[in-house]
N, CA and C of each residue as an Amber inpcrd file, in Angstrom:
protein
   360
   9.5240000 -14.2830000 -17.9540000   8.7080000 -13.1170000 -18.4490000
   9.2770000 -11.9230000 -17.8590000   9.1690000 -10.7180000 -18.6550000
   9.6190000  -9.3970000 -18.1590000   8.5530000  -9.0210000 -17.1530000
   9.0510000  -8.1940000 -16.2350000   8.2110000  -7.4930000 -15.1730000
   7.5060000  -6.2480000 -15.7010000   6.3950000  -6.0020000 -15.1970000
   5.8100000  -4.6900000 -15.5650000   6.4440000  -3.6640000 -14.5790000
   7.2250000  -2.7850000 -15.1560000   7.9620000  -1.7670000 -14.4530000
   7.0130000  -0.7280000 -13.6180000   5.8400000  -0.4110000 -14.1840000
   4.9760000   0.5460000 -13.5920000   4.2820000  -0.0650000 -12.4830000
   4.6670000   0.1340000 -11.2180000   4.0870000  -0.4990000 -10.0280000
   2.6360000  -0.1940000  -9.7920000   2.1240000   1.0660000 -10.2320000
   0.8200000   1.4150000  -9.9910000  -0.0760000   0.5350000 -11.0380000
   0.4400000   0.2830000 -12.2600000  -0.2070000  -0.5930000 -13.2000000
  -0.1970000  -1.9840000 -12.5400000   0.8820000  -2.4880000 -12.0730000
   0.9430000  -3.7620000 -11.4230000  -0.2640000  -3.8890000 -10.3910000
  -0.4170000  -2.9600000  -9.5280000  -1.3390000  -2.8200000  -8.4910000
  -2.8780000  -3.0370000  -9.1380000  -3.0350000  -2.1860000 -10.0780000
  -4.3570000  -2.1660000 -10.6620000  -4.5990000  -3.4930000 -11.5350000
  -3.6840000  -3.9720000 -12.1310000  -3.9060000  -5.2630000 -12.8270000
  -4.1960000  -6.5130000 -11.8810000  -3.4970000  -6.5220000 -10.7660000
  -3.6330000  -7.4580000  -9.7300000  -5.0190000  -7.3470000  -9.0280000
  -5.4200000  -6.1090000  -8.6960000  -6.6170000  -5.9250000  -8.1430000
  -7.7360000  -6.3990000  -8.9260000  -7.6710000  -6.0510000 -10.2400000
  -8.8390000  -6.4830000 -11.1340000  -8.7480000  -7.9600000 -11.3240000
  -7.6260000  -8.7080000 -11.3820000  -7.6260000 -10.1080000 -11.4580000
  -8.0670000 -10.7850000 -10.1820000  -7.6310000 -10.3220000  -8.9740000
  -8.2300000 -10.9450000  -7.7790000  -9.6300000 -10.6900000  -7.4780000
 -10.1290000  -9.5300000  -7.9000000 -11.5840000  -9.2360000  -7.8350000
 -12.3370000 -10.1740000  -8.6060000 -11.8310000 -10.5370000  -9.9630000
 -12.5810000 -11.2730000 -10.8010000 -12.5770000 -12.7860000 -10.1710000
 -11.4220000 -13.1560000  -9.5270000 -11.3000000 -14.5180000  -8.9330000
 -12.2230000 -14.5370000  -7.7690000 -12.3600000 -13.5530000  -6.8390000
 -13.2460000 -13.6180000  -5.7040000 -14.8070000 -13.5570000  -6.0980000
 -15.0240000 -12.8850000  -7.2320000 -16.3700000 -12.9570000  -7.8320000
 -16.8140000 -14.3290000  -8.2310000 -15.9120000 -15.2080000  -8.5990000
 -16.1750000 -16.5830000  -8.9520000 -16.1240000 -17.5110000  -7.7530000
 -15.1260000 -17.3840000  -6.8290000 -15.0080000 -18.3720000  -5.7810000
 -15.7250000 -17.8440000  -4.3980000 -15.9140000 -16.6540000  -4.2290000
 -16.6720000 -16.0880000  -3.1030000 -15.5250000 -15.7040000  -2.0350000
 -16.0360000 -15.5120000  -0.8000000 -15.3020000 -14.9650000   0.2710000
 -13.8900000 -15.6990000   0.4200000 -12.9070000 -14.7890000   0.8360000
 -11.5540000 -15.3150000   1.1200000 -10.8870000 -14.5060000   2.0740000
  -9.7800000 -14.9870000   2.7590000  -8.8390000 -14.3130000   3.3420000
  -7.6590000 -14.1350000   2.5210000  -7.1420000 -12.8270000   2.3790000
  -5.9630000 -12.6110000   1.5130000  -4.7860000 -12.6480000   2.3220000
  -3.7130000 -13.2320000   1.7970000  -2.3420000 -13.2330000   2.3450000
  -1.4370000 -12.6190000   1.3590000  -0.8590000 -11.4060000   1.6890000
   0.0280000 -10.7990000   0.9130000   1.5270000 -10.7720000   1.6200000
   2.5100000 -10.6550000   0.8240000   3.8090000 -10.5910000   1.3220000
   4.7080000  -9.5950000   0.4680000   5.5150000  -8.8450000   1.0650000
   6.5780000  -7.9370000   0.5780000   5.8460000  -7.1000000  -0.6030000
   6.3980000  -7.2910000  -1.8510000   5.9230000  -6.3580000  -2.9020000
   4.4660000  -6.6380000  -3.2560000   3.9920000  -7.8210000  -3.0320000
   2.5660000  -7.9770000  -3.1790000   1.6570000  -7.3400000  -2.0960000
   2.3190000  -6.7930000  -1.0720000   1.5550000  -6.2110000   0.0790000
   0.7130000  -5.0650000  -0.3820000   0.9260000  -4.5430000  -1.4270000
  -0.0360000  -3.3840000  -1.8480000  -1.2290000  -3.7860000  -2.5970000
  -1.1940000  -5.1070000  -2.9410000  -2.2790000  -5.7640000  -3.8000000
  -3.6260000  -5.9380000  -3.0030000  -3.5120000  -6.3440000  -1.8010000
  -4.7320000  -6.6670000  -1.0200000  -5.5780000  -5.5590000  -0.6320000
  -5.1960000  -4.3820000  -0.3190000  -5.9570000  -3.1800000   0.1120000
  -6.9130000  -2.8370000  -0.9260000  -6.5850000  -2.7040000  -2.2400000
  -7.5330000  -2.2830000  -3.2660000  -8.5600000  -3.3380000  -3.4950000
  -8.2460000  -4.6370000  -3.3260000  -9.1510000  -5.7210000  -3.5430000
 -10.2050000  -5.5870000  -2.3360000  -9.7400000  -5.4570000  -1.1550000
 -10.7440000  -5.2760000  -0.0190000 -11.6500000  -4.0890000  -0.2850000
 -11.1220000  -2.9980000  -0.7970000 -11.7710000  -1.7670000  -1.0400000
 -12.8450000  -2.0460000  -2.0250000 -12.5270000  -2.8510000  -3.1270000
 -13.4760000  -3.0460000  -4.1780000 -14.5640000  -4.0820000  -3.8690000
 -14.2170000  -5.0570000  -2.9400000 -15.0600000  -6.2110000  -2.7050000
 -15.0160000  -6.3970000  -1.0860000 -15.5190000  -5.4320000  -0.2980000
 -15.3320000  -5.5220000   1.2160000 -16.2670000  -6.7270000   1.6370000
 -17.3670000  -7.1360000   0.9420000 -18.1600000  -8.2650000   1.3970000
 -17.4160000  -9.5460000   1.1350000 -16.4700000  -9.6700000   0.2130000
 -15.8910000 -10.8700000  -0.0620000 -14.4270000 -11.0720000   0.6030000
 -13.8250000  -9.9900000   1.0530000 -12.4800000 -10.0570000   1.7100000
 -12.7730000 -10.1280000   3.1390000 -12.5590000 -11.2640000   3.8920000
 -12.8800000 -11.4120000   5.2410000 -11.7560000 -10.9440000   6.1510000
 -10.5300000 -10.9340000   5.6450000  -9.4160000 -10.4720000   6.3650000
  -8.2230000 -10.3290000   5.3830000  -7.2260000  -9.5420000   5.8180000
  -6.0140000  -9.5070000   5.0660000  -4.9120000  -9.7210000   6.1040000
  -3.9970000 -10.6570000   5.7780000  -2.7910000 -10.9100000   6.4850000
  -1.6870000 -10.4540000   5.5330000  -1.1780000  -9.2490000   6.0330000
  -0.0670000  -8.6300000   5.1790000   1.2110000  -8.8210000   6.0030000
   2.0170000  -9.6630000   5.5110000   3.3110000 -10.0080000   6.0190000
   4.4190000  -9.1900000   5.3800000   5.1700000  -8.3170000   6.2280000
   6.0670000  -7.4190000   5.5980000   5.6740000  -6.6710000   4.3340000
   4.4850000  -6.0960000   4.5830000   4.1080000  -5.3550000   3.2210000
   4.9780000  -4.3220000   2.7720000   5.0290000  -4.0030000   1.5310000
   5.9710000  -3.1420000   0.9710000   5.9210000  -1.6900000   1.5390000
   6.9880000  -1.2560000   2.1160000   7.1120000   0.0820000   2.6470000
   6.1270000   0.5110000   3.5090000   6.6050000   1.6400000   4.3410000
   5.6040000   2.2840000   5.1490000   4.5200000   3.0750000   4.5260000
   3.4760000   3.5160000   5.0770000   2.4040000   4.3500000   4.4090000
   3.0800000   5.5290000   3.7230000   2.5690000   5.9290000   2.5340000
   2.9780000   6.9750000   1.8070000   4.2900000   7.0160000   1.2360000
   5.3700000   7.1970000   2.1980000   6.7710000   7.5060000   1.6560000
   7.6740000   6.2500000   1.8970000   8.4600000   5.8900000   0.9260000
   9.5750000   5.0440000   1.0500000  10.5870000   5.7240000   1.8930000
  11.5820000   4.9860000   2.5290000  12.6780000   5.4910000   3.1110000
  13.9040000   5.2500000   2.3690000  14.7180000   6.2330000   2.2200000
  16.0930000   6.1220000   1.5760000  17.1770000   5.8390000   2.6660000
  17.9610000   4.8630000   2.3310000  19.0460000   4.6950000   3.3490000
  20.2030000   5.8000000   3.1730000  20.6260000   6.2350000   4.2260000
  21.7180000   7.2320000   4.2560000  22.6230000   6.9080000   5.2900000
  23.8800000   7.4680000   5.2760000  24.9650000   7.0800000   6.2950000
  24.5470000   7.3450000   7.7580000  25.1980000   6.7980000   8.7100000
  24.9840000   7.0270000  10.1220000  25.2840000   8.6490000  10.3920000
  24.6630000   9.0980000  11.3700000  23.7920000   8.4980000  12.4300000
  22.4280000   8.4750000  12.0240000  21.9390000   9.1310000  10.9130000
  20.4400000   9.0190000  10.6970000  19.9510000   7.7240000  10.1620000
  20.6840000   7.0430000   9.2510000  20.3720000   5.7170000   8.6650000
  19.1970000   5.8140000   7.7160000  18.1960000   6.5950000   8.0220000
  17.0630000   6.6170000   7.0170000  16.6210000   8.0630000   6.8250000
  16.1310000   8.3600000   5.5960000  15.4910000   9.6230000   5.2950000
  14.3210000   9.3470000   4.4330000  13.2400000  10.1260000   4.6300000
  12.1170000  10.0260000   3.8840000  12.3840000  10.4570000   2.3910000
  11.8870000   9.6030000   1.5670000  11.9470000  10.0250000   0.0900000
  11.1350000  11.1600000  -0.2090000  11.6310000  11.9450000  -1.2910000
  11.0010000  13.1750000  -1.6980000   9.5340000  13.2610000  -1.9770000
   9.1920000  12.2540000  -2.7250000   7.8520000  12.0200000  -3.2490000
   7.0760000  10.8730000  -2.6760000   5.7650000  10.8260000  -2.4880000
   5.1370000   9.6330000  -2.0940000   5.2240000   8.4020000  -2.9380000
   5.6610000   7.2260000  -2.5190000   5.4960000   6.0650000  -3.3560000
   4.1160000   5.5260000  -3.4200000   3.3610000   5.6110000  -2.2990000
   2.1450000   5.1550000  -2.2450000   1.1400000   6.3870000  -1.8620000
   0.8250000   7.0930000  -2.8010000   0.0760000   8.5480000  -2.5560000
  -1.2680000   8.2460000  -1.9240000  -1.8130000   7.0580000  -1.9470000
  -3.1690000   6.8100000  -1.2550000  -2.9620000   6.1160000   0.0560000
  -1.7540000   6.1230000   0.5820000  -1.4140000   5.7220000   1.8680000
  -0.7460000   4.2940000   1.8070000  -1.5360000   3.2560000   1.7780000
  -0.9110000   1.8980000   1.7320000  -0.8330000   1.3240000   0.2790000
  -1.2170000   2.0480000  -0.7160000  -1.1310000   1.6870000  -2.0420000
  -1.0410000   2.8700000  -3.0530000  -0.7910000   2.6460000  -4.2740000
  -0.6000000   3.6310000  -5.2890000  -1.9040000   3.8760000  -6.1230000
  -2.9990000   3.0810000  -5.8370000  -4.2880000   3.3210000  -6.5730000
  -5.2650000   3.8950000  -5.5540000  -6.2920000   4.5680000  -6.1090000
  -7.3190000   5.1890000  -5.3330000  -7.9790000   4.1330000  -4.3420000
  -8.1750000   4.5650000  -3.1590000  -9.0110000   3.7650000  -2.2310000
 -10.1230000   4.6320000  -1.6970000 -11.2360000   4.0500000  -1.0580000
 -12.3400000   4.7340000  -0.6360000 -11.9640000   5.2360000   0.8750000
 -12.2460000   6.5510000   1.0720000 -12.0520000   7.1630000   2.4650000
 -13.2520000   7.8100000   2.9160000 -13.4200000   7.8910000   4.2210000
 -14.4860000   8.7130000   4.7060000 -14.0140000   9.9000000   5.7000000
 -14.0960000  11.0180000   5.3190000 -14.8750000  11.5500000   4.0860000
 -14.0600000  11.1340000   2.8570000 -14.8810000  11.3060000   1.7270000
 -14.1900000  10.8870000   0.4890000 -13.0070000  11.6830000   0.0570000
 -12.0940000  11.1170000  -0.5600000 -11.0070000  11.7910000  -1.3230000
 -10.9860000  11.5640000  -2.7240000 -10.9940000  12.6010000  -3.4690000
 -10.9800000  12.5350000  -4.9840000  -9.4970000  12.4320000  -5.4730000
  -8.5650000  13.0560000  -4.6990000  -7.1990000  13.0210000  -5.1440000
  -6.3260000  12.7830000  -3.8070000  -5.1280000  12.2200000  -4.0510000
  -4.3150000  12.0520000  -2.8330000  -4.0320000  13.2850000  -2.0450000
  -4.0580000  14.4060000  -2.7560000  -3.7940000  15.7650000  -2.0190000
  -5.0630000  16.0490000  -1.0380000  -6.1380000  15.4790000  -1.3110000
  -7.2060000  15.5570000  -0.3610000  -7.1390000  14.9220000   1.0680000
  -6.0110000  14.0540000   1.1500000  -5.7170000  13.3430000   2.4140000
  -4.9360000  14.2270000   3.2780000  -5.2120000  14.3980000   4.4480000
  -4.3900000  15.2240000   5.4500000  -3.5280000  14.2010000   6.1610000
  -2.2380000  14.2190000   5.7530000  -1.2780000  13.2760000   6.3440000
  -0.7640000  13.8200000   7.6720000  -0.8490000  13.0650000   8.6960000
  -0.2830000  13.4540000  10.1070000   0.7770000  12.4920000  10.3300000
   2.0350000  13.1090000  10.3540000   3.2110000  12.2700000  10.6560000
   3.8570000  12.6620000  11.9250000   4.3810000  11.3580000  12.3960000
   5.0830000  11.3910000  13.6910000   6.3870000  12.2060000  13.4600000
   6.8030000  13.0670000  14.3340000   7.9570000  14.0020000  14.1720000
   9.1590000  13.2360000  14.1020000   9.4570000  12.2170000  15.0200000
  10.6510000  11.3800000  15.0290000  10.1740000   9.9610000  15.0800000
  11.0640000   9.0700000  14.5710000  10.8390000   7.6570000  14.8530000
  10.9340000   7.2350000  16.3160000  10.2480000   6.2040000  16.7250000
  10.2340000   5.6670000  18.0190000  11.6620000   5.2680000  18.5000000
  12.4970000   4.9680000  17.6890000  13.9150000   4.5990000  18.0970000
  14.8740000   4.9280000  16.8610000  16.1380000   5.0840000  17.2170000
  17.1020000   5.4810000  16.0750000  17.0660000   4.6040000  14.7780000
  16.8210000   3.3020000  15.0080000  16.8280000   2.3330000  13.9500000
  15.6150000   2.0940000  13.2510000  14.6960000   2.9630000  13.4740000
  13.3780000   2.6940000  12.8780000  12.9890000   3.8450000  11.9800000
  12.0740000   3.6820000  10.9590000  11.6080000   4.7840000  10.2270000
  10.3790000   5.2930000  10.8890000   9.9370000   6.4600000  10.5280000
   8.7070000   6.9970000  11.1040000   7.4840000   6.8070000  10.2050000
């Protein structure tokens, strides 16, 4: 089967499918890995009473920005635009205080990574 290229659409469709499943089976612990790492957060946001925990193993990318690989000595560079504008996912999440748009979030970023071979 062909893949859905729009990752935001993938996240939204998986969120809705998993929410429907939890509504039928009840509480669960979600295990996500790699590219499915972004799917668990919006499910927990939509059904906080049914998601008892999220175990995210190597979830896709750091919050907000992907890192581009560049030659030494930098090795990594922040991508120009956020891949996950809502932090850990590309679909809206609930925040306190509320955020209507990703631009409502005040991103505080560490100036430099903790080590030369790490992203920030």
